[in-house]
C-alpha positions, 0 to 999 in steps of 0.5 A, a space after each residue: 499499500 505504501 508504494 501505491 500511495 507514493 506512486 499517487 503522490 508522484 502522479 499528482 506532483 507531475 500532473 500539471 505537465 500532462 493534458 487530462 483526458 476527461 470522462 465528461 465535460 471538465 468546466 469547473 472540474 466537477 462543479 455540481 449541477 442543480 438537479 433538485 435533490 436538495 443539495 445547496 451548492 457552492 463554488 470551492 473557494 466559497 467554502 475554503 477549498 482550492 478548486 485547482 487541487 480538486 482538478 488533480 483528480 481528473 489528471 489522476 484518472 487520466 493517467 491511471 485508468 486501472 483506478 476504475 473510480 466511478 464517483 467522487 463527491 465532496 461537500 463542505 459547510 453543508 454545500 456540495 462543491 464538486 461532483 465528478 463521474 467516470 465510466 468503469 466496469 461495475 457489478 450490482 451485488 456481485 453480478 457483473 453490469 459491464 462498463 457503466 457511465 456514471 452520472 448524477 442520476 445513476 445508482 451505485 452499490 454501497 456494499 458494506 456502507 449498507 451496515 452503517 445506514 442500518 445503524 442509523 435506522 436502529 437509532 431512529 427506531 430506538 428513539 421511537 421506542 420501536 427497538 429493544 434496549 440496546 443492552 438487552 439480550 438479543 435472544 430475548 428478541 427472538 424467542 423462536 430460537 430459544 432452542 439455540 440460546 445458551 447461558 453464554 450467548 444469552 449475554 449477547 446484547 444489541 450493543 454488541 451487534 452494533 460494535 461487531 463484538 458478538 463473540 459468535 464464530 464468523 469469517 469474511 476473510 475468505 474470498 466471497 467466491 468461497 463457499 466457506 465464507 460466512 457471509 456467503 453462507 448467510 446469503 445461501 441460507 434459508 433462514 439467515 437469522 437462524 444461521 447467525 444464531 446458531 453460530 458457536 461462541 468463540 469469545 465472550 460477548 463485548 471482548 473483541 471486535 470481529 467483522 460480522 455482517 451476521 450481527 447486521 443482519 440480527 440488527 435488521 431482523 429485530 428492526 423488522 419485528 419490532 416496527 412491523 415493517 420491512 427494512 427498506 419500507 422503514 428506511 423509505 419513510 423514516 430516513 430516505 424520504 426526509 433526505 429527499 432520496 427518492 431513487 434507491 434499491 436495496 437488494 434482497 436476499 434470494 432465500 427470504 426476499 428480505 433486504 441484505 442489510 449488510 451489503 444490499 443498498 444502492 444509492 446515487 452518490 450525491 444521495 450517499 453523501 446525505 448520509 455523511 452530512 447527517 453525521 456532521 449535523 447531529 441528524 439534521 437535514 434542512 432543519 429537519 431532525 431525522 436522526 434523534 439527537 446525540 445519536 450521531 455523536 454516540 454512533 462514532 465513538 470509539 467502542 472497539 479496537 477495530 482492524 489494524 489502527 482503525 477503532 470501530 463504532 456503531 457499524 462506522 469505522 474511525 480513523 485519523 489523518 495528519 494534515 499540515 501537523 494537525 490531527 484529524 480524526 474522521 469516520 467512515 462507512 467502508 464498502 467492498 470494492 472501494 466504496 467510502 464515505 468519509 465525514 471529517 467534523 473539524 473541517 466540516 467535510 464530507 467525501 463520497 467515493 464509488 469505485 469498482 475494485 471488488 476484491 483487489 488491493 486498490 480498493 482500499 488504496 485509492 479511495 484513501 489516497 483521494 481523501 488524504 492526498 487530494 481532498 484534505 490538502 485542498 482545504 485552505 482553512 
């Protein structure tokens, strides 16, 4: 990864000498248009962003076609200042789509950012009194699976599910094409909830982080039981509708027809960025309180030591970056293939990136480099 970041920096340093081959009209280097989706618009300079630095994105993509970046959205101080779309090979929940020419009105897989959205819905339902207390036993919400309960498993709470610390045996480190992958087995299961709950306990609940889409599946199943609504229907009314998101898809699990809570959400990139803005604004969008006050802050508090140097909150990844000698902490929704939703509160910044690097090492490297080597340095204040 280090070598790739160095290569990225060198490309940016030399980009001024190269004529970019742009994927679309380069006027304004991605100046957003008004498509009636509720985003206030601004020129980069109005919100303290160096537009010339952002223009380097096109120069990078022109020289590095294998980057397969599909969309980059930048918002600051609650205003959309950049949107850039490219064409590239893509998938819909693992099914090849061929080459897709992305634009403001084209949906993209979010993959595991779906987990972060499910967490937001849990917060809404909890405030409505339609979700179990976070420190209550998960098995108490699923009495139909009492035969799978044990004294040790009964200690698993919904807070453990939110922080991926249930302690249940789970392995998503294998390729998704491998039938031994736990997520693959969940997707193929005739009863996904039973499949998750029947997994053996390999660590005390709350003791260790282990990436587990099954935990998210249980959260969604509990939400559907307590609200009496499908996950996508509840999201349409309580989250997407108030955000002005009218075009979305939540791919269903084949065996049950229920939305794949851990990975199936598809949104337009501009709409995905609205979710980041919710985190910055304590759950508000255009003066409407969509998330309960305080849920955003609670969601991105470090709750567990996650993978590598990352902390983990309520289905959100938490990291930090050094910029001009300043320690900047950020939250991120992270999805397979290079889907990244970065939220940086000190700079009041949201960056949404969609890509098509399913299974390759560039899925982490290139989006992170765009955020840390291009967008963050473009902020001038």
